[in-house]
DRENPA-956077 format. One record per residue (C-alpha): residue number from 1; x, y, z. Coordinates in pm, 1 decimal, decimal comma, m for minus. Each point is the difference from the previous one (the first is absolute). Layout:
<drenbas>
k|u|v|w
NUM|X|Y|Z
...
</drenbas>
This chain:
<drenbas>
k|u|v|w
1|2604,5|m2096,0|m1311,5
2|m2,6|58,0|375,9
3|m365,6|m107,0|4,0
4|82,0|m315,1|m197,1
5|270,2|m92,3|251,7
6|m230,0|62,1|296,7
7|m340,1|m120,3|m123,5
8|77,4|m224,0|m296,2
9|m41,5|40,0|m375,1
10|m362,3|m113,9|m15,4
11|m128,4|245,4|261,7
12|201,0|283,4|m151,4
13|m131,1|m59,8|m353,8
14|m355,9|m27,3|131,1
15|24,3|331,5|186,0
16|161,8|174,3|m298,3
17|m281,9|m118,5|m225,8
18|m259,1|123,8|248,8
19|172,0|337,9|18,4
20|16,9|32,8|m378,3
21|m368,2|m93,1|m18,1
22|m93,2|284,0|236,9
23|m221,3|248,7|m187,4
24|109,3|362,6|m1,6
25|m251,7|283,1|m33,0
26|77,8|221,9|m296,7
27|17,6|376,6|m5,2
28|44,9|280,6|252,3
29|m193,1|290,1|m152,4
30|m372,9|16,2|61,6
31|m281,4|243,4|72,9
32|m349,6|m48,1|131,8
33|m255,6|60,2|273,8
34|50,1|m73,4|370,3
35|m235,4|m276,9|115,0
36|96,4|m0,6|368,1
37|288,4|99,7|227,1
38|184,1|m180,4|276,8
39|21,0|83,4|367,4
40|183,0|324,2|68,5
41|m18,8|129,4|m357,8
42|m137,7|354,1|10,0
43|148,2|141,4|m319,2
44|m241,6|m177,6|m233,3
45|m372,2|m73,2|0,9
46|m218,5|m243,5|m194,5
47|m85,8|156,2|m334,2
48|327,0|192,6|m35,5
49|174,0|m24,6|m335,7
50|363,3|m106,2|46,1
51|311,0|m89,6|m195,1
52|188,4|m291,6|154,0
53|305,1|m220,1|m29,5
54|m234,4|m298,1|m1,7
55|21,6|m283,4|m253,5
56|m230,1|m64,6|m294,7
57|m319,6|m129,7|160,9
58|m361,5|97,6|51,9
59|50,5|30,2|376,5
60|335,6|75,8|159,6
61|112,7|55,0|358,6
62|252,2|285,9|13,2
63|180,9|150,9|301,9
64|m99,3|360,9|58,0
65|344,3|144,6|m82,0
66|m10,2|m156,8|m344,4
67|m303,3|180,9|m133,5
68|m107,0|359,7|m61,7
69|m335,5|171,1|m48,0
70|m84,8|96,8|m358,8
71|m90,9|369,3|m40,6
72|m310,0|112,3|m186,0
73|50,6|12,5|m374,9
74|248,2|m290,3|m13,2
75|m139,1|m318,6|m153,5
76|75,4|m352,8|118,2
77|192,9|m55,8|m324,4
78|225,9|295,9|66,9
79|35,9|m89,9|368,7
80|113,5|m350,6|m88,9
81|328,9|158,5|m114,7
82|65,0|143,4|348,6
83|231,5|m266,4|140,5
84|194,6|m33,3|m324,2
85|23,5|378,7|m10,0
86|136,8|2,4|354,7
87|296,9|m201,1|m124,1
88|67,9|272,6|m254,1
89|m60,4|275,5|256,2
90|249,1|m149,1|246,0
91|262,9|m0,8|m275,1
92|m82,1|362,1|m84,0
93|34,1|99,0|366,5
94|339,4|m168,9|26,2
95|117,7|192,1|m308,0
96|m27,1|320,0|208,9
97|m67,9|218,6|m303,6
98|m96,5|364,2|15,5
99|m213,5|219,6|m222,7
100|163,4|52,3|m339,7
101|252,5|m284,9|26,1
102|29,5|m281,6|m253,9
103|m80,1|m367,3|48,4
104|87,5|m281,6|m238,6
105|m238,3|m298,2|23,1
106|132,4|m329,1|m140,8
107|m281,9|m248,1|m64,6
108|m350,6|120,6|m83,3
109|m227,0|m279,7|117,0
110|m280,3|73,8|244,6
111|229,6|109,6|283,7
112|213,0|206,1|m235,4
113|m304,9|171,9|m152,8
114|m139,1|91,5|340,9
115|344,2|126,1|104,1
116|0,7|227,4|m306,4
117|m343,8|133,6|93,8
118|105,1|62,0|362,0
119|321,6|174,9|m97,8
120|m185,3|219,8|m245,3
121|m254,9|89,8|270,2
122|291,3|99,0|226,2
123|138,2|243,5|m258,1
124|291,0|m223,9|m99,6
125|117,2|m16,3|m361,8
126|m21,9|m367,2|m109,4
127|192,2|m193,4|m264,2
128|m96,3|m363,6|m58,3
129|115,1|m301,5|m194,0
130|m132,3|m348,0|m71,1
131|48,6|m266,9|m264,6
132|m366,9|37,3|m103,4
133|m70,7|312,0|m212,0
134|m370,2|m10,6|96,4
135|87,3|27,7|369,6
136|227,0|292,1|m77,7
137|m287,6|178,5|m172,7
138|m223,2|m71,8|299,3
139|265,6|146,0|231,3
140|m25,7|327,9|m191,0
141|m373,0|0,6|70,6
142|84,7|m54,6|368,1
143|222,6|308,9|m3,0
144|347,2|m92,1|m127,8
145|169,8|272,7|m206,3
146|179,8|m267,9|m196,7
147|m37,1|m376,8|m14,1
148|131,2|m239,2|m263,1
149|183,3|m330,7|m30,7
150|377,2|m4,6|2,7
151|72,6|319,0|194,4
152|365,4|0,8|101,7
153|182,5|176,9|279,7
154|137,8|246,8|m254,8
155|m355,5|83,3|m108,5
156|m94,0|79,7|359,3
157|308,9|221,5|28,1
158|m103,8|185,0|m314,0
159|m360,3|46,0|123,1
160|127,7|138,4|332,6
161|263,7|228,4|m151,7
162|286,1|m221,0|118,2
163|m116,0|m29,6|360,9
164|m154,8|m347,5|m3,5
165|m316,9|m118,6|174,2
166|m39,9|114,4|359,0
167|m140,3|m342,8|74,6
168|m55,2|m322,8|m190,3
169|m287,7|m234,0|83,2
170|44,9|m356,8|m122,8
171|m347,3|m150,7|m33,5
172|95,1|m273,8|m244,0
173|m16,2|m376,5|50,4
174|288,0|m188,0|m156,8
175|291,9|m222,4|93,9
176|224,9|226,3|m204,7
177|244,6|239,1|164,1
178|m66,0|251,3|m279,8
179|m238,9|227,4|194,2
180|255,9|41,0|279,7
181|275,0|90,7|m246,7
182|m230,4|245,4|m178,0
183|m103,7|159,8|329,6
184|360,9|36,3|115,2
185|87,9|176,4|m323,1
186|m306,7|225,3|m6,8
187|m10,4|121,5|361,2
188|169,0|331,4|78,4
189|287,6|43,6|241,4
190|m127,0|m48,8|358,7
191|m333,9|m111,7|m142,7
192|m203,5|m300,1|109,1
193|m99,0|m330,7|m161,3
194|m308,6|m171,0|143,7
195|m69,6|m363,3|m79,4
196|m374,6|m67,4|8,8
197|m14,2|m298,0|m236,4
198|199,2|m323,4|m22,5
199|317,3|4,2|m209,7
200|352,5|m137,7|m2,9
201|206,8|151,0|278,8
202|361,3|m31,0|m106,7
203|93,3|355,0|94,9
204|303,4|157,2|m163,4
205|156,8|203,5|278,8
206|176,6|252,3|m221,4
207|m285,7|217,7|m134,7
208|m160,6|15,4|344,9
209|336,8|73,6|161,3
210|104,7|283,4|m229,5
211|m346,2|156,5|7,7
212|m51,5|m68,1|370,9
213|m345,4|m112,7|m107,2
214|m231,5|m174,9|243,1
215|m162,1|m334,8|m70,3
216|m323,0|m75,6|189,4
217|m231,9|m301,6|m8,7
218|m367,9|80,0|50,8
219|m202,5|m245,0|211,7
220|m349,6|m58,5|m133,0
221|m278,2|231,0|121,2
222|205,1|186,5|260,6
223|87,0|m7,9|372,7
224|m196,0|m267,6|182,2
225|28,8|m257,1|m277,8
226|94,9|m343,3|137,2
227|m27,4|126,5|358,7
228|m252,0|m239,6|155,2
229|m77,2|236,9|287,4
230|m94,7|271,4|m248,5
231|m172,7|m211,1|m263,0
232|m166,0|m270,5|208,0
233|m0,9|156,0|344,7
234|m137,1|337,2|m111,8
235|268,2|204,0|179,5
236|66,8|324,6|m186,6
237|320,8|202,4|m12,5
238|m32,9|356,8|132,5
239|m17,9|239,9|m294,9
240|249,1|232,1|169,7
241|265,3|m272,1|m30,9
242|m113,9|m195,9|m306,4
243|m189,0|244,1|m217,8
244|m85,7|m238,7|m281,9
245|m98,0|m355,3|93,1
246|m141,7|m244,4|m252,1
247|m354,4|94,9|103,7
248|70,7|373,2|m21,4
249|152,1|m59,6|m343,8
250|m324,4|m168,1|m102,1
251|m200,7|293,6|133,7
252|223,5|245,1|m189,2
253|m49,5|m192,2|m327,5
254|m375,4|9,3|37,4
255|14,1|372,1|82,6
256|189,9|69,9|m320,8
257|m257,0|m199,2|m197,0
258|m288,9|189,5|157,2
259|147,8|339,8|m95,0
260|77,4|m112,1|m355,1
261|376,2|35,0|42,0
262|49,0|m370,1|m67,9
263|m209,5|m166,9|m269,8
264|40,2|m378,7|m18,1
265|m287,2|m63,3|m243,4
266|233,5|1,7|m304,9
267|184,5|m294,4|157,5
268|m300,7|m233,7|m24,9
269|35,3|m222,0|m304,7
270|m247,9|m282,1|76,0
271|m297,0|m83,6|220,7
272|m120,3|m350,5|86,3
273|m290,7|m122,2|209,6
274|129,2|m225,0|277,1
275|m169,5|m298,7|m165,2
276|242,4|50,4|m290,8
277|309,0|61,6|215,0
278|180,4|m294,5|m156,0
279|m8,8|182,9|m333,7
280|180,0|293,0|163,4
281|280,1|m222,9|126,5
282|16,0|m182,2|m333,8
283|45,3|337,5|m170,9
284|294,8|81,0|225,0
285|162,1|m342,0|m42,0
286|m45,2|m16,2|m377,0
287|77,4|368,5|m61,9
288|m238,5|m35,3|m294,0
289|m79,9|372,9|m7,5
290|130,9|315,9|165,5
291|m124,4|54,0|356,1
292|78,2|217,4|298,6
293|m255,1|48,4|279,1
294|m249,4|m288,1|15,1
295|m310,3|46,2|215,3
296|m189,2|m293,8|153,7
297|m360,0|98,3|71,1
298|m223,7|m159,9|263,4
299|m378,1|9,8|27,5
300|m84,6|233,6|288,5
301|m315,8|m194,8|91,1
302|169,9|m337,3|41,4
303|m115,7|m179,8|314,3
304|276,0|m78,5|248,9
305|37,8|m376,1|25,3
306|191,5|m126,3|303,8
307|11,0|m367,0|m98,1
308|41,3|m234,0|m296,3
309|m140,6|m352,7|m13,0
310|207,4|m260,8|m185,5
311|m215,9|m308,0|46,8
312|m319,5|m106,8|172,9
313|28,8|m28,6|376,7
314|28,7|m357,7|120,2
315|m273,3|m100,8|240,8
316|131,2|6,4|354,5
317|110,2|m343,4|115,7
318|73,8|m153,3|337,2
319|306,3|m178,6|m139,2
320|170,1|306,5|m148,1
321|129,3|321,9|152,2
322|m104,4|303,7|m199,4
323|254,4|277,2|37,9
324|5,0|375,1|m42,5
325|338,9|160,9|m34,6
326|100,9|360,1|72,3
327|316,7|107,5|m184,2
328|198,4|m135,8|m292,9
329|349,3|142,5|48,5
330|323,5|m171,8|m96,1
331|6,9|m243,7|292,6
332|m365,8|m92,5|m35,1
333|17,3|m40,2|m375,3
334|335,8|m176,9|m23,3
335|6,3|m212,6|312,5
336|m313,2|m38,1|209,3
337|m295,3|m3,4|m240,3
338|145,1|m255,8|m248,1
339|60,8|m238,7|291,2
340|m344,9|66,7|144,2
341|m164,4|m78,1|m334,4
342|173,6|m339,6|2,3
343|m190,7|m113,3|310,1
344|m296,8|m214,4|m116,2
345|m238,5|126,7|270,4
346|39,4|364,5|m101,6
347|m262,7|168,5|m217,2
348|118,5|347,2|m116,3
349|m298,5|235,6|13,0
350|106,1|367,5|2,2
351|332,2|182,9|m28,1
352|3,5|368,1|97,7
353|265,0|268,0|m50,1
354|m21,0|376,0|44,0
355|40,6|84,6|m367,9
356|m163,1|m306,1|m151,7
357|255,0|m54,4|m278,0
358|207,6|m263,7|180,8
359|m318,4|m161,9|134,8
360|m140,0|m32,6|m350,4
361|319,9|m137,1|m150,1
362|99,5|m228,2|284,5
363|m354,9|m106,1|85,4
364|m74,3|m122,5|m349,3
365|334,1|m178,4|m18,2
366|m45,4|m181,1|333,8
367|m361,9|m98,1|m55,0
368|m187,3|240,6|227,8
369|m366,2|49,8|m82,1
370|9,4|372,9|71,0
371|251,0|287,6|m1,7
372|m81,7|313,4|197,3
373|129,8|332,5|124,0
374|m252,6|6,8|287,5
375|110,4|m194,2|308,2
376|m362,3|m32,4|114,6
377|m42,2|m253,4|m281,3
378|227,8|m217,6|214,4
379|m131,6|75,9|348,5
380|m372,1|7,7|m77,2
381|m16,5|m303,6|m225,2
382|m183,8|m300,0|143,3
383|196,2|m204,3|m250,1
384|338,7|74,0|163,9
385|112,4|m231,5|281,3
386|353,0|128,7|49,4
387|160,6|338,5|m57,2
388|366,3|31,8|m96,6
389|144,1|337,2|100,4
390|303,9|58,3|m225,6
391|m5,8|379,5|m12,5
392|246,9|259,3|128,1
393|78,9|m25,0|368,2
394|m192,6|307,1|110,9
395|m325,7|m156,2|m124,6
396|39,7|m334,5|176,3
397|m153,4|79,9|339,8
398|m315,3|160,6|m139,8
399|m57,4|m273,0|m256,1
400|67,8|m281,9|246,4
401|m246,5|149,2|248,8
402|m267,9|43,0|m264,5
403|47,1|m354,9|m123,8
404|m33,5|m140,2|351,9
405|m307,4|212,0|77,1
406|m158,9|m124,6|m323,9
407|46,2|m358,5|114,6
408|276,8|m88,1|m246,4
409|309,6|m208,2|51,1
410|296,8|235,3|m49,1
411|352,6|m62,9|m124,5
412|214,7|312,4|17,8
413|349,7|23,9|m137,2
414|239,4|129,2|265,7
415|m3,5|230,5|181,5
416|m331,9|m36,4|175,9
417|2,7|371,6|85,9
418|234,5|293,9|57,4
419|m63,9|110,0|357,3
420|m145,1|m118,3|327,2
421|m322,9|196,1|m38,3
422|m69,3|m190,4|m322,8
423|83,2|m328,4|174,3
424|m250,5|80,6|273,6
425|m259,8|86,1|m266,1
426|47,8|m333,2|m177,7
427|m33,6|m195,4|324,0
428|m316,1|187,9|92,6
429|m146,8|m53,8|m348,0
430|67,5|m372,3|25,0
431|m169,7|m16,4|338,9
432|m291,5|210,1|m125,3
433|m58,6|m243,9|m285,0
434|m92,5|m258,4|262,0
435|m120,3|m336,5|m128,3
436|26,1|115,7|m362,5
437|374,6|72,8|32,5
438|215,0|m182,1|m249,6
439|361,5|m113,1|7,8
440|268,3|269,5|2,4
441|345,5|m80,2|m133,4
442|304,7|216,0|m68,9
443|236,2|m95,4|m282,0
444|293,3|m105,8|217,5
445|105,4|m259,7|m254,5
446|349,7|m91,8|125,6
447|m136,3|m221,9|276,5
448|m173,8|m213,1|m266,4
449|319,1|m60,0|m202,8
450|136,7|m357,1|m20,3
451|327,6|116,3|155,2
452|m169,2|159,2|302,3
453|m223,8|m302,8|51,7
454|301,8|m231,4|m10,8
455|184,9|204,6|262,5
456|m311,9|23,3|219,1
457|m36,4|m377,2|m9,1
458|369,8|m48,5|77,5
459|m34,0|200,3|322,9
460|m335,5|m145,4|109,0
461|156,6|m196,7|287,7
462|221,4|284,5|126,1
463|m154,0|153,4|311,0
464|266,4|254,3|94,7
465|m13,8|360,8|m128,8
466|139,2|60,2|m350,8
467|203,3|279,4|m153,3
468|m90,6|96,8|m355,5
469|183,0|235,2|m236,8
470|m166,5|115,9|m321,5
471|181,3|220,2|m249,8
472|m174,6|181,9|m283,9
473|230,7|138,3|m270,5
474|m284,4|231,2|m96,0
475|171,0|218,9|m259,3
476|m44,9|375,1|m22,9
477|m314,3|162,9|m136,1
478|m36,6|375,5|m61,1
479|m87,4|221,7|293,5
480|m304,9|129,1|m188,9
481|m140,6|m348,6|m69,1
482|m353,8|m32,4|138,8
483|105,0|m282,3|233,8
484|239,7|241,1|175,3
485|m283,8|244,0|63,3
486|m118,7|m65,5|355,8
487|m358,9|92,5|m84,8
488|m29,0|m190,9|m329,8
489|233,3|m296,0|51,7
490|89,9|8,9|367,3
491|372,0|m40,1|m70,2
492|188,8|m320,0|m69,2
493|2,4|m138,4|353,8
494|m379,4|m3,8|23,2
495|m32,2|m81,7|m369,4
496|249,5|m286,5|m32,7
497|205,2|m69,6|313,6
498|m328,0|m125,5|149,3
499|62,0|m314,5|m210,5
500|310,6|m75,0|204,5
501|m174,0|72,3|331,3
502|m276,0|m246,8|m89,8
503|251,1|m261,4|m116,8
504|193,2|26,2|326,9
505|m329,8|m33,5|189,3
506|m86,2|m313,5|m197,9
507|339,0|m168,8|40,1
508|15,9|77,5|371,9
509|m366,1|m81,2|55,5
510|m61,5|302,6|219,6
511|m124,0|357,5|m60,0
512|220,4|305,4|48,9
513|m15,1|159,1|345,5
514|258,0|278,6|m32,5
515|168,0|187,0|m284,6
516|301,5|226,2|m34,0
517|143,9|140,5|m323,6
518|294,6|211,0|m103,8
519|102,5|130,6|m341,0
520|305,2|164,7|m151,8
521|57,3|371,0|54,6
522|262,1|271,5|m1,5
523|82,4|287,5|m234,9
524|70,3|m226,7|m299,2
525|m320,9|m203,6|29,8
526|m255,7|18,4|m284,4
527|m333,1|177,0|39,3
528|m177,3|m331,7|64,2
529|160,2|m207,8|277,3
530|m286,0|m221,2|119,8
531|77,3|m262,2|m263,9
532|352,8|m53,4|133,0
533|m73,7|m127,0|348,3
534|2,2|m286,3|246,4
535|m312,6|m99,2|190,7
536|39,2|m206,3|317,6
537|m304,5|m194,3|117,9
538|m74,8|m187,5|319,9
539|m268,1|m265,9|m22,6
540|m242,5|m109,0|269,8
541|170,9|m338,5|47,9
542|338,4|164,5|71,3
543|143,7|m39,9|m349,4
544|165,4|293,6|m177,9
545|24,9|88,8|m366,4
546|183,4|262,3|m197,2
547|m113,8|148,3|m330,8
548|259,9|167,8|m218,9
549|m188,7|204,4|m257,4
550|281,6|136,1|m213,0
551|m41,3|214,6|m311,8
552|362,8|106,1|m35,5
553|133,9|m306,6|m179,5
554|23,4|m145,5|m350,2
555|m323,9|m144,4|m138,2
556|188,8|m276,5|m180,7
557|80,7|m156,7|337,7
558|m257,4|m244,6|139,2
559|m297,3|185,1|143,8
560|m97,0|m199,4|309,3
561|183,3|m222,2|245,1
562|m143,2|m157,7|313,9
563|207,8|m159,0|278,2
564|m152,8|m186,3|294,7
565|198,0|m111,0|307,6
566|m115,3|m204,7|300,6
567|m1,6|m343,4|158,1
568|347,6|m66,1|m137,1
569|m129,8|39,3|m353,9
570|54,9|252,7|m276,5
571|m218,9|51,5|m306,1
572|50,2|231,8|m296,8
573|m249,8|104,1|m267,6
574|176,7|150,5|m301,7
575|m229,1|222,7|m205,4
576|m276,8|m261,6|22,1
577|189,1|m219,9|m245,1
578|121,6|m238,5|268,9
579|m9,0|m84,7|370,1
580|289,5|m175,6|174,7
581|71,3|m114,5|355,7
582|301,7|m74,1|216,7
583|m21,2|m229,3|304,7
584|269,4|m198,1|180,3
585|252,3|78,1|m270,5
586|m223,0|m118,5|m283,7
587|m135,6|213,5|m281,0
588|m337,4|m88,8|m149,5
589|m204,5|143,2|m283,5
590|m356,1|48,6|120,0
591|m139,7|135,0|m327,9
592|121,2|124,9|m337,7
593|m182,8|114,3|m310,9
594|m86,6|299,3|m215,0
595|m50,5|315,6|201,1
596|m334,7|m26,3|176,3
597|m104,1|269,5|247,1
598|m332,9|m163,6|75,3
599|m238,6|211,2|m208,0
600|m201,7|m291,9|m137,4
601|m1,5|m183,9|333,0
602|m136,7|301,7|187,7
603|m285,4|33,0|m251,1
604|m81,0|m368,8|30,9
605|2,6|33,0|380,4
606|m244,0|294,3|m23,4
607|m240,5|m173,0|m238,9
608|16,8|m326,8|197,4
609|m85,4|188,1|319,3
610|m305,4|148,8|m172,6
611|m114,4|m338,6|m129,9
612|48,3|m186,3|326,3
613|m82,0|281,8|240,9
614|276,7|m134,2|218,4
615|199,4|280,6|166,1
616|219,4|276,6|m136,6
617|310,6|m72,3|m210,2
618|182,7|255,7|218,5
619|m137,3|69,9|345,2
620|m131,9|348,4|72,1
621|234,6|17,2|298,3
622|300,5|m43,2|m229,6
623|m133,1|231,7|m272,0
624|m71,4|267,0|258,0
625|336,4|m34,7|176,0
626|195,4|3,4|m326,9
627|m185,5|306,8|m125,9
628|43,4|179,2|331,3
629|370,1|m95,4|16,2
630|68,5|147,5|m346,3
631|m181,1|322,8|90,4
632|181,6|30,0|332,9
633|334,4|m79,2|m165,4
634|m35,8|327,1|m190,2
635|m97,1|174,5|324,0
636|310,4|m148,1|163,5
637|215,4|146,6|m276,7
638|m150,1|341,0|70,4
639|32,5|m9,2|378,4
640|299,6|m228,8|55,7
641|m179,9|m218,3|255,5
642|m150,3|m350,4|4,2
643|m376,9|m51,6|7,6
644|m213,3|m275,7|143,7
645|m237,3|m176,9|m237,0
646|m317,2|m70,3|197,1
647|m250,1|m212,1|m187,6
648|m278,5|m68,2|247,8
649|m242,1|282,9|m76,3
650|m79,9|309,7|m200,7
651|26,8|212,3|312,2
652|353,6|m124,0|64,9
653|93,9|82,7|m359,9
654|m138,7|351,7|46,2
655|207,5|34,7|314,0
656|314,0|m91,8|m192,5
657|m80,1|265,4|m259,3
658|m42,3|261,9|270,0
659|320,0|m111,8|170,3
660|188,9|15,4|m331,2
661|m121,0|358,0|m26,9
</drenbas>
């Protein structure tokens, strides 16, 4: 509803439909052979057999902490149970059971069956229950001393000579609160209940209170799960402090399989070749016959294809602009690419993403001739005139430089880069391209909005310096979001506040010459403070602007407000829905309409510049100064001092970096 109020019903519905249309890779349990490894990966080598948390696909890219080497004697089929088994193992670890104690497992699906096998291997006496008699019989094969439907708390008491279960593992999946009630009744005094599955959670305090029983929720595969630094960044926890991470749980599962202490082969009920995968999913949906562990098998000799062609390539034309696009994230898919496809001169040639799934889905939908997971299909293609860089921020500088060196026109979504060294590299690449260099444009769309253009025109006759105030009600995002990571996203000042710096530059008509920034602080401040700051800018013509980038407010409030003062005039842009002016006591509406932040207009400006060959939509001087100002704003936060923004040469930029230390 907040989005409807801010952006209108039509835009909101369109973006919701795009989001719902986003394909999601299925599965998280796979096993196969390593094809290649990334930079810095020493733990694995090509040819190694590994179990991974990768999705169902012929080729998957998996961070190193989310896979484990398969020991000799363990088949790919068995190893494909590793990640699922780690879920069970984490629940078993949290139960804190000792040799000879009793566990009661409620729910005997795949996770429950593996939990029974693990508990039995640990010397724990296991009782199990499930609604399905066949699963109860299978649990006995996995090591349960007793397993049958309808076991009550009194039955557990009787089987434990009145003591109760030392621990109860709930591995069921149901909306019912029944498993919780059963566990509370069956656990012994001062025992422990571990929730591994998904059930109703209306806890009755009394049985837990009088027994002083513990209730614990198990989180997936173990410590490290959902920690981006562990899973994506490859940073491990020291074993002395975190003995069992999700990867070490995976390794332990495979070790138990290799010694024969855990046998998962009885859990396999069906096998399907990947060509018949739909039949496997139909079986699950229809429940037409009993099933448990379903294996999808891939041909080991399948050639790795990095691209898919949807239609014949259109012969290159002088009247169209053939584009290659890198990245198809939410912003690209929901906002930029649909608008780009509406420009008559644009011919969509190739769309590339790292995994290929979104490229295939989105590329076919938007009319691209080719979808690829190899960015060289974009850079090396003689068919591509212009490259759109819509990837994560840390990839922008490298991809922009390569596009320029390959003689392409380049549009890069902000930011241009994350540090001054990258900025220097881009400038040098552009110069090195020489006569073959194309147009470079950064996606600073606000300056192309109807509201900004109306205000710019209103002040065209004012010669005195202006003062501009721009407020972003940015809204909070989690501290572990990739944008907050200085290496991956650069932080929100470089990643988004650069929009405001460029807009101020456009309205004032002069690049930034000095920057100073200050953020909140103190003992009660959150871990991330950069996104609650004010940035003060001096411009070369003597004007000043102030950027309030504020993440501490309510998102339902309007996101952006721009106020311009000078020459006896005042102008206000309210969330790019309207622009108004005040002069000599009179109020005037300069523009009003549906929210328009200039995305289509900036794309038209870029394509028109390519067709006409007439100048840059945004001058390099302004792009460079805005990028440098956003980078130095962060440096100013760190050091508490202002910095000069020198735009004349690469050497002067390098000097600023050295001075900033």
